[in-house]
Phi, psi and omega in degrees: 000315179295321180296315180297317180297318181296318180296319180295317179298322177296320178298316180297316179300317180297317180295318179298320180298318182289326177294317181290350177258014178280180186294317185286330188238029178284156181290152175286142171237135180260120182234127181272132177269008184079003179250191185280353179248162179245125180268131178259119179244152176263131174259129184267001179213154181292332181276111183288345179261105182286150177296161184295322181291335178292326182292338181262026180285161181306142180089334178053008181284136179293342180270356180279136176225136178287159176297124182293149177273125179280133180265095182292337175297320180296321178298319179297316179298321180297314180298316180296321180296316179297317178298319181296315180298320179299316181296315180299316179298320179296316181297318179297316179297320181294314183294320185284339185256345181274154178250121183283345188249332190204167174288157177305139183271113179287146178202163175266169185303324182292337182260007186301316181295317180297318180291327177298318176296318183299321181297332181277318192253349192303320186252022182293325180224134174277168178299322177298318176298318185296311182289332175294317178295320178298317180295326179291325187267341180254100187233158176301322180296317179295321178297312182297323179294319180289326186303319183295332180279347182261339184302134175219134179284329180222110177218051174294157186303130178079358182279166175304322179296321177296318181291322177299314180293323177298318177294326177297317177296316180300315179295323178297317178295322178297316181297336179266006179057046182260017177048057187290157175210166179237158181232114186260137177225151175246109188239162177258115179248140180266131181227161178295153177270112185293336181270341182221086186291157174289153183217154173227131179232150169236122190065233177259000185266131176284123179279315183190162165241085190294144174277325176290162180201169178242107184298145178073021169292155166295157181245158181129205182228138179223150182221140179185171176294145182275138176226140175262126185240022180058239181267352181075021177284167179300324180292319179296317182290325177296323179294320177299319179292325176297324180276008176065034176270119181283131181252337184299126178080005183268167168256114187260137180255125182234154170259142183296142182233136174283353182276323176231154185285162175300319180296321180290322176301313181294318180297321181298312184281331178296327179295342180258009170090017178291158181265335180202158181230132173244132183232130178239150180278144173277083186231144182295327177278115189285353179252012182289126178276148181244134178239146178183190177225157184234025174278117180278072183174194177222158181087181177291115184290355180257005169223059185295127179083353182237150177282145182268058173280154184294328186272358181268140180235123180231152176296154180303127179206166178209159183292143176290349180274359177285136181285152176256013178238160177286142177221131183214139175270148177224166178278167175299321180301316179292322180297321180298319179301321181285315184298329180288347187239008185269336178063206179088186183291158179294152180286149168293159184305323184290345182271346187287127181262207185253020181278126180278148174060029176231121176283129184275111176232162187267346181071210181116220187300327182276356184285157170287157178287142175243135179247133179238130179236120181240122184239029181301156181236150173272135179232130172289122187232135176271125178236157182229125166268143183240135184230152169218155184224140166250109190282144177285161184262343182244311181234070184294343181276000173249136186211153171258136180251127170250131185222155176210139176285146186256334186268163176195154168277115184082201182299321176057043186296306179287326185289319189225321189294313180296317181296317179295320177298316178296323178301313180292322180291320177294321178298315179297313184298312182291322178299317178292325176298324179284310187282332185251316189265353177085016176290136181232089179295141177293317186244174187268158174239124177252130179251125187236130175249113187264147171252162178060033175292329182293340181267011180107054178048045185295308182301315181294317182293320178297323176295317178298317180296326182287331186232029185301321187293336182254334186296323184293340179265349186237324182281119183280314185202150170246132178241118182269138177251009181287136177057034189285342177227114173227010181180189184220029185255314186205173176249127172243151180215154172229130188199163166295142177303337177300336185258000182301309184295321181294319178294319178300315179296319181293319180295338175285338184263340183263129181284154178297130169292174179299138177099004181245021177113210186294136180294143177094344179276159182274167175299327181293329183299334182289342178245011179294143181090355176235170178291117186299313182299316182292326183281329189254315190272134176239152178301140179281121181270161183297328181284351176294130183294344176276346187299312180297330177296320182279306190274335179265315187259348180070036177254126178305126188226157182210137167232148179213163183203144171272121191237163171265177178292332178253154179295137178298120190267001192256358178304137176074015179230168178288351180272000172278071185231180185297320183296310185286327175290325175297319178296318181295330181261016180056035177061032175240036183302314182300316181291317181291320178296323177295320175299319177295320178297323178293322178296308181297318181296316180290325174301312183292316183294324178297321182287335178261355184260314188288152178298314180252134183299136180275059175245117191269101182291340180290330182292332177292329182299320180295316181294316179296320180299317180297320179295318180294320177300317178297322179293319178300315180295321180294317180295324176298321181293312182288334177291320177296324179289344179089358183278342181223047183298136176090352179283143181217148177266018186305311184289327176295321178297321179293322177295320176298319177298321177298317179295317182299316180293321179296320179294318179295317180298322179296317179297321177296318179297322178299319181296335183254014182258135173286111186291351174271358177276099186301316183294318180297317179294322179298318180294318178296317180297323176302316181293320178297318183291340180283341188301303184298315182296324182279001169271359171280127182294126176278001187260004178232156183277133176299335178286314182280322182230084187294328184263087192269004185296136183297325182258320189252003180279188179225124180143178184289350181278350187277160175293328178296326180294333178292344179273351186250330185285157178229344179290127188298312183292321178296318178296321179300315179295315180300318179299316182297314182292319178295321180299313184285334172295314180293319179295322177298321176297317179297319179298317180296321179292330180293331179103238184292156185298330181281352178260001188280143183250080184254106182254006181273000000 
């Protein structure tokens, strides 16, 4: 082909040369006659030396030239050459401009570079390839190997052990070229007073000087009759009141519950006027000390709503979630001493625990006095959060955050060690997928190692408070790895409804680890045939490390955990270690943790890979509808009672209708959108990301009411609060504010102002 083309081009060149040497198109020659003028003559041939026979032509005149003979062969060659060049040019243009895989991707000038990258990398790996690569790189052997490097016997927040582990995380991110950085905060943490220990007495006898403690308890000394209150739940306390057990001024003894937090237990009984709270763990080892915190909130309680940076100065203030009563943990052994001496009526059946040789009584007026002395101190502590990032190739300014707390009281195996190990393993696996396997995420992945998680997600909350104004526009989702493995029976999750569909889809793709039934089946198969939401999702509690991301910052968040049939009993104790967690998981910790890593990894990768975010706005409609139905029923009840006559949920129903229509319109728009249109997908994603943030009430202060979420927050602004109030004017105000919060969310989902469906 090359030889033929070269020959043809030579023919064309020769023909062109001969044509330009013809009579009409010969070059000019300048010849001087020796006079003042210059004669211009035409030369009919390139050779200036004419042959001898030409010189003897008729007339013999040197100016005579015969009519040139036209070479028609050359004309034919010229025409063919021009035609050939035209065909070759057309073929080259066609091949270079057509796209074999997709339609041309429209973009604006600012996105030109991003789309150029996208055209190269967009189809380099399919989703099947991506999850296959993740499964190859995230293995039980790799997890177990990493685990030994993360173990720390003492890594309480701000301690040398915490800093050593933080540096280990930082070095790991550096080795993976993840551009790591740290975020420093100065927070107030409450610790025991080594010179003046806490004490518990019954009568004149000292029961114990416990080593364990409950951070952020009130301090001082309190005395009162002893009462046993089971778990201190609202149901338990209502039962005590039914049985005419007086709680005001008493010292109440509770057993720790995995169902409600220590802080919630203390808040429940403090509302009824107790003077002190003693909490013991339900643990087989009777000398096991319990550690925890009782701040009903998250973050540093002495800078509520503000970040605890060193250079910020705020007037003295404190969180409304701090208890005003003394709270102290004790061992089972100490609890038995008190229970044997409190007397009073027998316990109801639901109150009876697992203590042998102890008669369960409620105590009360006939009980001996119990004295509680708490001498904890506040300490200014420097803590460090550690971050690494794998940047996206198309939209690097949008990111998914995966996080795990690094600190713990004691070994903290289930609480912190497993999560930190998974964080590092996921960072390694995804980094290798990018650098070695050619994976090109559209968006970024941020990996975060938090400090002071044991004190109520202090490190994470301070980071949120510091960067609140930008995170809601950039952070797509937060995925928590804390407490991700505590058993081998089932999977439970707590999440924003926006993430329900994505988790369901992911569980269909991840195979069951060992201990979950038949090999080869997916995690989803274990709940097939039942209601998925009811079987898997649990309400997100305040102590969940994902809670401040959702309820404070308005970022769609998710935590999940592999659990046993019974609540994991070792949190906050020295028994949260490798041996006991191995026993709880039937010695398949590596396999189950790897399964958890695959769930978290696929959730994150789907969110950074797809053109349109996999956040299902329709799932929120169902949750909102149920809440509105409950409010309607409640308003009917109080209207019949006459306490809220004339109140109606009409406008709230209309706001719900606006959200429903906006969600339906968005799904319809998605069906008609070219997913290769970068700008169109970006606009749709912007609207999806506004949903969670716009469910934060704009009518309350983040300082006074930090958890502003309409559904998952705490305070009078929530839909749940409308089910409790009875005052007509208060209900009217609550209805109005809730209505406009929901309508604002619907407006944001609708997009442009001319597309909004505002019927209020």
